[in-house]
N, C-alpha and C positions, 0 to 999 in steps of 0.2 A: 300478334306478338309471339305467339308460341310457335308459328310456323317460321318466323325470323330467327329465333333462337335455334330450333332444329337445323336450319339451314347454316348457321353459324358453327354449330357443334360438329356438323357433318364434315367440316373441313378439317377435322381432327381424326378421321377415320381412312385407312388405306386399305381398298377392298381387292380382293383377288375373285376371279369366276372361272368357270370351265369353257372350253371351246376356243375355236380359232376366229370366231367373230363375236361381237359384242352382245350379250343378251339383253334383252329390252329391260328387264328388271334392274341390271346394273346401270344400263343408261339412264333409268328413272333416278337413281340414287345420284348419279354424276349431275344430272339437271337439278337434283335438289341440294346440291352444296358439296358433296364429295370432290375432293380435289387431288386425289392419289390413288394409283392402282399399281397392283404388283402382278407380274408375269411369271409363269412357271412352263416347263415343257409341254404342259396340256394346251398351252396357247399358242405353241409354235409350228407353223408348217415351213416358212421360208422367211428370208429377210424382207421380201416384198410384201408378203402376207402381214407381218408384224408391223411394216410402216402403215400399211393401210388400217389395221387394227388400233394402232396409236392415234391416227388421223380421225377415225370414228370415236375413240374416246373424247378426243379434244371438241369435236362436233356435239357430242351429247352434252359435255359439259358447258358449252358456249364460253370455255375460256381455256388456257392454258392449264394443263394436268402434269403433276410430277408422276411420271411412270418410272417404275423401278423393278430390277430383277436380281437375283442372285445369280451372278456369272463370275464365280471365282476362279473356276478352274479345278483340274482334277475330277473327282467325283461330284462337285457340286457346280455343275455346269448346265443351266436350264436350255441354252439352245446348241445344239451339235450339227455340224453339216449345213447344207442348204445355204452357203453365205458365212458360216461361222467356223473358225479354225479353232482346234482343239488346244486348250489352254493347259499349261502345266499345273500340278497342285502346287499349293502353298510350300510344303516341304522341299519338292523338287526346285523351286525358285529359289528358296532360302539357300540350297545348297549350291546353285549355279550362280549366284551372286547378283549385284546391283543391276548390271545391264541386263540380266534376264528380267528382273522383277519389272524394270522399266518398259522393257519391249512388251511383256504380257499385258501390263495395264494400257499402254497405247494401242495394242491390238484389241482389246476388249472395249476401250473407248470408242475407236472407229467404228466398229461394227454395232455397238449400242447407239451411238449418235445416228447412223443410217436408219434406224428403226424407230426415232424418235422417242428412245428410251434416256431420260436424264440422270439417272441414279444407279449405281451399282452397289449392291448391298456388299461391299468388299472395301477394304481388306479385313481379313480374320487376324485379329491383334492378340488372341489368346495364345499363351506360351504352352508348347505341347509338353507338359511336365508330368503327365501321367500316362504310361504306355497302355493302361487299361481303360482309357478314355474311349466310350463307344462312339462319340459324335465329332469330336474335332480331330485328334491325329494328325493326319497328311494336311488337313486343311490348314494347319498352322505352318507359318515360316521355319519353325524349329523349336527346339528344347531351351535355347538362350534367350533370355528377356531382351537383352541388348540387341541381338540379331533381329529378333522380331520387330523390336522398335525401330531399327534401321530399315529394313525391308518395308515396314509400313509406311514410313514417312517417304520413300522411294516411289511407292505404289500410289499413295495420295497425290504426290505433286504430278505425277505423271498422268494420271486419270484426270484430275481436275484442270490441268493445263489443257486438254481437249474438250473441256466444256461438260463434262459428266461428273455429277458430284459423288465423292467417296462417302461411304458409311462404315465405319470401323464397328466390329463387334467382337464378342459379346460382353459388354461391360457389367460388371468389373473384371471378368474374365472366367472363362468355361473351360481353361486348359486342363485343369487338375481335377476335373469331377471323373467318377467312375459310373455316373447314371446319365443316362440320355434325358434330357429335359422335354423332349417329344413326348416322353413315356410316363415319367414321374418327375417329382421335384427334388433336384439334388440339393445337398447342403455342403458347405466348406467351413472348416473351423479354423483357417489360418490366422495367425495374428495379425494386426494392422502392419507390423514391421515387415512381414513376409509378403503380405499383398502388396504393399508400396514397393518394395525390391523387385517382385516378379511380375504379378498380375497388371498392376497399374503403370508400370514403366512403358511399356508400348502405346498405351492410351495418352499417357502425358507427353509423350514426343508427336502423336499424331495431332493433338490438340495444339501444342506449340506450332506445328507445322501448317495449322489452318483447315483442318479437316471440316467439312460441311457437316456431318451427321455421326452420331454414334447409335447404335443399337443396344439395348439393356439384356440382361440375361435373365432367364427365369430360374435363379438360384437364390437359396438363401446364404447370406455371408453373415456368420454368426457373431463376427467380431464388429460388424457395422450395424446391422439389424437382425437379431435372433428370430424375430417373429413372422416376418414376410418376405418373400422374394424381391431380388434387386428391382424388378420391374415396377412393383407396387409401393417401392420404400422411398419416402421422402427423406430419410437419411442418406440412402444410397444415391438417388438421382439429385435431389436438390442440394442436400448437405456435401456429399463427395464430389459428384461430378460438377455440379454448377458451381458451388461456393469454393470448394478446396482446389478444384483443378481449373476452375475459372472458364468452363466451357458454356458458351451461350449461343452455341449452334442448335440444330435440330435434333431432338432426342426422339428416336423410333422404339417401339417396343418390339420385341419378337413376337412371332404369330401367337395370338390369344388363344387360338384353337389347339395349341399343344397342351398335353395333359397335366404338365407341371402349373398351369394355370386354370385350365377348364375343369381339372377334376377337384381343385381347391376351393372354388367359389363360383357364383353365378356371374356370367360373363360380363352383363352390365354393370353390376357392382365392381368388378374387377378394373373395367375400364374408368369409371370415375376414380378409382383408387390411384390408378396409374396417372391420371392427369393430376390429380392432388399431388401425387409424388414429384411432378415436373415433366413427365412425359408430354411429347407435343403431337405424336402421330401413333394412333394404335393400329396394329396391323390384324385385320380379320380377314385371312386369305382364302376362306373356302365358302362357307355357307352364308346364303342371303339372310335366313332369319336371325342369325347370330350378328351380321352386319346391322340390320335394322334394330336390333335389341340394343346394341352398344350406341347407337346414334340416339335411341328413345332413352336410355338410361342417362345419356352425357346432357340431354336436353332438359330432363326432369331435374337434374342435379343443378342446372343453372337456374331454373325457375324457383327452387326451393332455397336458393341462395348457398347451396353447399359449395359450388364452383361460381366464382365471379365471371361475369362477362369480359372484364380486364384480363382474367387469367386465359381464357379462351383466346382473346385477341393477341396476347402475346405470342401464344402458338401460331396462330395464324401469320403473325408477322415474320416469325422465323422460317416459317414454310415460303412465304414470299421473297424472303432474301435468298434462299437456295435456288428458287425458280428464276428470279432476276439473273442470278450469276451463272446459271447452267443452261445447258441446250433446249430446255423446255421453253425457253422464252427468247433466247437469241437467234435460234435457226427454225425456220419454217421447213415442212416436208414439200 
């Protein structure tokens, strides 16, 4: 029974790894129930090599796997050259207009599809409202929330029309922080009226457009939940995103090895809290020991009754829905 539980909760963990070929330890995680993986530039040599790596991941898992990457454009583009065109930054796309946004999304979709990648962790739906922001800046489509919303909808529709899932980020909004959540935990003190008018506007539009997935931010939003970052907050994920905004798609966390989470609490406990909050997929992008620890903690939470199997199955169902609709199941390499 315990092995069956560990296999089920493994489906809620997205893993990253080093190298151009699949490590045996990661292959074991995939064979034991992990159903999603994330690529970085460290995994890339060429489009052909990526296609072979994606196939080896599927073979190790014995079924379809949701493979994802941050291929936004600008300074966040994991694959460059060797079959991948340079993509403009979000800011440049926002300045150039709707046709440029659509072309960039279509370009990204075609390249990712050829490599067996089924989800792009884009578009960035943060509004570039703070010039001192060290992590968003040019990744955003612009400083006007309506412009970001319009560009975001165009990007989502173009990407998903080509069989690649879109993932909007970073909910409820990372644009006005002056702290990088990779390094420490940011806090925002905006009122709900301000959040609704600015930060939430692009996410509402993307949800209305049918976006497949949304990624949470490791940021404390004091007006919603002053105690914990959004990723771990039931009020943010379940209350605001699920209930108020009506999103029933796949909710991903940002990487759990970022210091905004890793320095706050033990990673296994943080993963349990994220699932309790309503997240479906926990990203653990680097270390094998942390990936195993997250799986262990989630399994223990199910065994003790802290998380129900029904809750795990709802997340698995959302993952299944994305995989049925996108290229990880519609197309074979």
